[in-house]
N, C-alpha and C positions, 0 to 999 in steps of 0.2 A: 368713709368706711366705718362700719359699726365697731364698737369696742370688741365684740366677739371676733370679728374679722381680723382685727389687728393681732389678736392672740393666736389666730390660726396661721398667720403669715410665716412663711419659711424664711429663715435668716441663716447667714453663715458668718462665723467669727474666726479670725486668725489670732492665735494667742502665742506669745513668747513669755515663758515662765522662767524667771531666774531665781536661783537659790540652790539648796541641797535637795534635789528631787530625784536623783538617780540612786538606785539601790534601796529604795523605800517602797517599791511597788506602785509608784505614781502612775506610770503609763498603763499598767495592767488594771489598776483600779479605775482609771478613767475609761479604759476600753469597756470594762464590765458595766459601769454606770451608763455609758453611752448606749450600749446594746440594750440594757434594761429599759431605757427611756426612748428608744427608737431614734437616736441621734446618729447621723452619719459623720464621717470625717476620718481623721488620722492623728496619730501622735508619734513623735520621735524624739530621742535624746539629742541634745546639742552640746557643744563644748561647755556652755555656761548654764545649762538647765534643760528645758524642754520646749518644743514647738508643737503646736496642734492646730487643727481646724475642726470646728464643730458646726454641723448643719442640721436644722430641725425647726420645730415650732419655737417661736420667740420665748415663751415662758420657760420651756425646757432647756433651751440653749443658755438662757440667762442663769438658770439654776446651776448648770454645769460650770459656767464661767465663775460663779460665786464659789463653788466647791474648789475650783482650781486655785483660788486665792489662799486656801489653807492646805489643800491636798490631804493625803492619807496621814495617819500617825507617823511620826518620825521625819516627815518632810519639813523643810525650813524654806518657806516661800518668801523671797525678798520682794519681788515685783512681778506683776502680770500686766503686760502690754496687750491691749485688745484692739484689733482693727476690724472694721466692717468690710467684708468682701462679698462678691456676688455669689449667690447659691449656685452649686455645680450639679445639683440633681443626684447627689450621692445616695446610696441605699445601705451602705455598710460602714463599719468603723474598723480601721486597721492600725496596728502598731507597726511602725516602720523601723 
């Protein structure tokens, strides 16, 4: 596969974000960024932080995963666990 082809590949990542990420517009900012960049998936609050899935082109998903490691201002991200999952063919991003 050519280098360009690798960048065009659609990937999906499951994230579990721990830390103080509720009440700081983390989910809403992630939703807005995902929509702007054409990334599908979802995000929801959990007892200890946030869970999300991101699906799109490899460089864009990796860019959003990097953003998730710091989040919006006032977020305190302690850890982000990232797991590779099979793409689901999603076309939109939802906050659950």
